C-alpha positions as CSV (number, residue, x, y, z in Angstrom):
1,M,87.2,-87.7,-167.2
2,E,89.3,-88.2,-164.1
3,E,92.1,-90.6,-164.1
4,I,93.2,-92.5,-161.0
5,S,96.2,-94.8,-160.2
6,I,95.5,-98.1,-158.6
7,T,97.6,-101.2,-157.8
8,V,96.3,-104.6,-158.7
9,E,97.8,-108.0,-158.2
10,I,98.0,-110.5,-161.0
11,A,99.6,-113.9,-160.5
12,G,101.2,-112.7,-157.3
13,R,102.7,-109.6,-158.7
14,P,101.6,-106.0,-158.1
15,Y,100.9,-103.8,-161.1
16,K,100.3,-100.1,-160.9
17,V,97.9,-98.9,-163.6
18,T,96.3,-95.6,-164.5
19,I,92.6,-95.9,-165.5
20,L,89.5,-93.7,-165.7
21,R,87.7,-93.5,-162.4
22,S,84.5,-94.6,-164.2
23,E,86.2,-97.8,-165.3
24,E,87.5,-98.8,-161.8
25,E,84.8,-101.2,-160.9
26,M,84.9,-103.0,-164.2
27,F,88.7,-103.1,-164.1
28,R,88.8,-104.6,-160.6
29,K,86.2,-107.1,-161.7
30,A,88.4,-108.1,-164.6
31,V,91.3,-108.6,-162.2
32,K,89.1,-110.8,-160.0
33,V,87.9,-112.9,-163.0
34,L,91.4,-113.3,-164.2
35,A,92.5,-114.6,-160.8
36,E,89.7,-117.1,-160.8
37,K,90.5,-118.3,-164.3
38,L,94.2,-118.6,-163.4
39,K,93.2,-120.7,-160.4
40,E,90.9,-122.8,-162.5
41,Y,93.5,-123.5,-165.1
42,S,96.1,-124.3,-162.6
43,Q,93.9,-126.8,-160.8
44,S,92.2,-128.3,-163.9
45,Y,95.3,-128.8,-165.9
46,A,97.8,-129.3,-163.1
47,I,99.8,-126.3,-164.3
48,K,102.7,-125.5,-162.1
49,D,104.1,-122.5,-164.0
50,V,101.9,-119.4,-163.7
51,Q,103.2,-118.1,-167.1
52,D,101.7,-121.2,-168.7
53,A,98.3,-120.5,-167.0
54,L,98.5,-116.9,-168.0
55,A,99.2,-117.9,-171.6
56,L,96.1,-120.2,-171.7
57,V,93.8,-117.6,-170.1
58,A,95.1,-115.0,-172.6
59,L,94.4,-117.4,-175.4
60,Q,90.9,-118.2,-174.1
61,Y,89.9,-114.5,-173.8
62,T,91.5,-113.5,-177.1
63,S,89.6,-116.2,-179.0
64,S,86.4,-115.2,-177.2
65,S,87.0,-111.6,-178.1
66,L,87.6,-112.4,-181.8
67,K,84.4,-114.5,-181.8
68,Y,82.4,-111.6,-180.4
69,E,84.0,-109.1,-182.8
70,D,83.0,-111.4,-185.7
71,Q,79.5,-111.7,-184.4
72,A,79.2,-107.9,-184.0
73,T,80.5,-107.4,-187.5
74,N,77.9,-109.8,-188.9
75,E,75.1,-108.2,-186.9
76,S,76.2,-104.8,-188.1
77,S,76.2,-106.0,-191.7
78,R,72.7,-107.4,-191.4
79,L,71.4,-104.3,-189.7
80,I,72.9,-102.1,-192.5
81,E,71.2,-104.4,-195.1
82,K,67.8,-104.0,-193.3
83,L,68.2,-100.3,-193.0
84,N,69.0,-100.0,-196.7
85,E,65.8,-102.1,-197.5
86,I,63.7,-99.8,-195.3
87,D,65.3,-96.7,-196.9
88,T,64.5,-98.1,-200.4
89,I,60.9,-98.8,-199.4
90,L,60.5,-95.3,-197.9
91,N,62.0,-93.7,-200.9
92,Q,59.7,-95.7,-203.3
93,N,56.6,-94.7,-201.2
94,S,57.6,-91.1,-200.8
95,T,57.7,-90.5,-204.6
96,V,54.3,-92.1,-205.2
C-alpha cells in the first residue's frame, strides 16, 4: 500500500503524519470530528485551556473504544458458542 505524508491541524497546531493513502479520507474525517468535539467541550464546559479539552475528548473516545472492544469480545464469545453448538449438532447427525 502506498503511504502519503499529510499535515493536519489539531488544536491550532500543525502535525505532519504519514498514513496509508487508503486511510486518508477516514483520517481527515477523524481530525474534523476531533475539532468539533474540542469546540463542543470548550463551549459547553467553559474550558479555556485547550489541553484540558484535549484530555476530556481523549477520555471520552478512550472510554467509548473500551466499551466497543468489550461488546465485540462478548459478541465473539457468543458467536463461538453458537458455532460450537452447530458443530456438535452436525457431528451428531453425520454419524447417524
